N, C-alpha and C positions, 0 to 999 in steps of 0.2 A: 446449358443454361441459355435461354434466349432473352433474358431480361436486359434491357438497355437503359443506361442512365446517361444524362448529359450534365456537364458541369462547366465551370469557368474557373481558370486559375486566377490567383490573386497574390499580391506581394505580402509577405509576412516576415518582417525584419530583412535579412539579406537572402531570404529564400523565396521560391515560388511555391505556393501551397494550393492544394486541391481538396475541397471538402468531399467526403464520401457520404452519400445519402444513407439515412438510417435503414431504408428499405433494402439495402444490400445485405443486411443481417450481420454486420461486423460489430461485435460488442465493444462498448466504450473501454478504452484502456488496453486494447489488444496491441501487442508489439508485432509489427509487420516488417517484412523484408521486401524490398523492391528490386526486381531484376529487369534490366533493360534487355529486351529481345531484339529490337531493331529501333531505328530512329522513330521516336514518338510512339513506341510500342513497349509496354511494360507489363510485367506480371507481378502481382502482389500475393504474398503468402504469409501465414503466421510464422513467427519465430518458434523454433522447436519446442521449448519448454517455458511456458509463462510462469512468472514468479507467483507463488501463492503464499498467503499468510497461514500460519499454523496456530490453532487455538490450543494453548497450553493450560487452560483453566482446569481441565480434568486430570491433570497430573499431580496436583497438590496432594501430598501425603502418600504418594505411590512408591517412593524410594525405599526399598527394604533396608532396615538398619538405621535409617535416618530418623533422628528424634528432634522434635521442636525444643528450642531452648525456652524455658519458662520466662515469662515477662519480668519477674523479679530479679533475674540475673543481670540485667542491664543497669548501668549507672544512669541516673537521670541527668539531663543537661541542667546547668545552673539557671538558665532562663526559664525552664519548665518549673523548677522548684520555686523560683521567685514569683512566677505567675500564680502558682497554687497558693503560696503564702499570702500574696496580695488579695486573692479572691476570698480567703478565709478571714482576713482582717476587716473586711467591709461590713 
């Protein structure tokens, strides 16, 4: 790769920081590892397995033998009963 980028370090809290240009193609939120190869010479590489979010919305009702409890089997909260009675009295 013969692309060359120039940057300038800056202070961020108690650290020295360096912004990586978007043109380098590193996606936002990528966890990286920095390896010092020599004084002022570093290699950056992605951490082995990035954390991913799992969409569980398609699993609803997929457990064999699991049955939904009917809504009527739950006791209502006293505050819910009072709110319902207050609404019917108006």
